[in-house]
MDTraj code that builds the backbone (N, CA, C; nanometers):
import mdtraj as md
import numpy as np

residues = "ALA ALA VAL THR ASP LEU ALA ARG GLU GLU ALA VAL ALA VAL ASP ALA LEU GLU ALA VAL ASP LEU ASP PRO GLU THR ALA GLU TYR LEU GLU GLU LEU ALA THR PHE VAL ALA GLU ARG GLU ARG".split()
xyz = np.array([
    [-0.2375, 0.0623, 0.4998],
    [-0.2308, -0.0841, 0.5160],
    [-0.3436, -0.1529, 0.4404],
    [-0.4605, -0.0909, 0.4423],
    [-0.5769, -0.1516, 0.3767],
    [-0.5556, -0.1667, 0.2265],
    [-0.4933, -0.0654, 0.1660],
    [-0.4679, -0.0708, 0.0218],
    [-0.3726, -0.1849, -0.0106],
    [-0.2702, -0.2012, 0.0734],
    [-0.1738, -0.3093, 0.0541],
    [-0.2433, -0.4451, 0.0663],
    [-0.3311, -0.4575, 0.1655],
    [-0.4047, -0.5826, 0.1847],
    [-0.4920, -0.6121, 0.0636],
    [-0.5576, -0.5087, 0.0112],
    [-0.6451, -0.5250, -0.1050],
    [-0.5640, -0.5704, -0.2258],
    [-0.4487, -0.5083, -0.2451],
    [-0.3618, -0.5446, -0.3569],
    [-0.3141, -0.6887, -0.3431],
    [-0.2833, -0.7286, -0.2188],
    [-0.2375, -0.8652, -0.1947],
    [-0.3508, -0.9640, -0.2241],
    [-0.4704, -0.9314, -0.1784],
    [-0.5857, -1.0180, -0.2035],
    [-0.6111, -1.0314, -0.3529],
    [-0.5967, -0.9199, -0.4247],
    [-0.6181, -0.9215, -0.5687],
    [-0.5155, -1.0113, -0.6367],
    [-0.3904, -1.0034, -0.5917],
    [-0.2841, -1.0867, -0.6476],
    [-0.3138, -1.2343, -0.6219],
    [-0.3625, -1.2648, -0.5028],
    [-0.3983, -1.4028, -0.4683],
    [-0.5123, -1.4507, -0.5575],
    [-0.6108, -1.3633, -0.5791],
    [-0.7251, -1.3985, -0.6641],
    [-0.6801, -1.4252, -0.8069],
    [-0.5884, -1.3424, -0.8570],
    [-0.5362, -1.3612, -0.9927],
    [-0.4624, -1.4943, -1.0022],
    [-0.3809, -1.5257, -0.9017],
    [-0.3092, -1.6534, -0.8988],
    [-0.4074, -1.7702, -0.9000],
    [-0.5140, -1.7573, -0.8228],
    [-0.6147, -1.8627, -0.8151],
    [-0.6837, -1.8805, -0.9499],
    [-0.7138, -1.7686, -1.0161],
    [-0.7790, -1.7755, -1.1470],
    [-0.6880, -1.8426, -1.2490],
    [-0.5584, -1.8127, -1.2404],
    [-0.4646, -1.8720, -1.3352],
    [-0.4460, -2.0211, -1.3084],
    [-0.4594, -2.0600, -1.1826],
    [-0.4439, -2.2005, -1.1462],
    [-0.5615, -2.2829, -1.1985],
    [-0.6795, -2.2220, -1.1973],
    [-0.7988, -2.2888, -1.2484],
    [-0.8066, -2.2612, -1.3974],
    [-0.8230, -2.3650, -1.4767],
    [-0.8279, -2.3462, -1.6213],
    [-0.9695, -2.3101, -1.6648],
    [-0.9975, -2.1806, -1.6680],
    [-1.1301, -2.1330, -1.7067],
    [-1.1344, -2.1053, -1.8560],
    [-1.2562, -2.1112, -1.9108],
    [-1.2697, -2.0702, -2.0497],
    [-1.2481, -1.9187, -2.0535],
    [-1.1946, -1.8663, -2.1633],
    [-1.1575, -1.7243, -2.1722],
    [-1.2707, -1.6285, -2.1367],
    [-1.3930, -1.6624, -2.1763],
    [-1.5066, -1.5739, -2.1505],
    [-1.5307, -1.5589, -2.0005],
    [-1.5290, -1.6695, -1.9278],
    [-1.5499, -1.6665, -1.7831],
    [-1.4354, -1.5939, -1.7142],
    [-1.3134, -1.6222, -1.7569],
    [-1.1961, -1.5571, -1.6987],
    [-1.2040, -1.4062, -1.7182],
    [-1.2452, -1.3642, -1.8377],
    [-1.2565, -1.2213, -1.8680],
    [-1.3627, -1.1569, -1.7802],
    [-1.4762, -1.2256, -1.7647],
    [-1.5840, -1.1728, -1.6808],
    [-1.5378, -1.1556, -1.5363],
    [-1.4710, -1.2564, -1.4835],
    [-1.4240, -1.2507, -1.3449],
    [-1.3190, -1.1419, -1.3266],
    [-1.2353, -1.1243, -1.4292],
    [-1.1323, -1.0210, -1.4239],
    [-1.1976, -0.8827, -1.4186],
    [-1.2989, -0.8621, -1.5028],
    [-1.3701, -0.7344, -1.5039],
    [-1.4417, -0.7116, -1.3714],
    [-1.4996, -0.8167, -1.3174],
    [-1.5702, -0.8073, -1.1896],
    [-1.4728, -0.7698, -1.0774],
    [-1.3572, -0.8352, -1.0752],
    [-1.2563, -0.8060, -0.9733],
    [-1.2075, -0.6618, -0.9844],
    [-1.1889, -0.6154, -1.1081],
    [-1.1458, -0.4773, -1.1303],
    [-1.2519, -0.3812, -1.0807],
    [-1.3779, -0.4103, -1.1121],
    [-1.4894, -0.3250, -1.0701],
    [-1.4954, -0.3148, -0.9176],
    [-1.4844, -0.4277, -0.8512],
    [-1.4896, -0.4304, -0.7043],
    [-1.3723, -0.3516, -0.6460],
    [-1.2531, -0.3716, -0.7017],
    [-1.1341, -0.3005, -0.6536],
    [-1.1509, -0.1498, -0.6710],
    [-1.2036, -0.1076, -0.7854],
    [-1.2256, 0.0352, -0.8114],
    [-1.3264, 0.0919, -0.7124],
    [-1.4324, 0.0186, -0.6877],
    [-1.5398, 0.0655, -0.6005],
    [-1.4927, 0.0819, -0.4562],
    [-1.3993, -0.0043, -0.4136],
    [-1.3547, -0.0020, -0.2741],
    [-1.2506, 0.1058, -0.2469],
    [-1.2027, 0.1735, -0.3525],
    [-1.1026, 0.2798, -0.3343],
    [-1.1663, 0.4023, -0.2760],
])
top = md.Topology()
chain = top.add_chain()
for i, resn in enumerate(residues, 1):
    res = top.add_residue(resn, chain, resSeq=i)
    for name in ("N", "CA", "C"):
        top.add_atom(name, md.element.get_by_symbol(name[0]), res)
traj = md.Trajectory(xyz[None], top)
């Protein structure tokens, strides 16, 4: 269940990032950060 919740949270975060018009550099940084956090929590 925890993995499913994490995946759902990640999807929500991605949707939120897409809704906010960030400059590509910031978006890329946040994407890498989110990936790093997701990997670490596995």
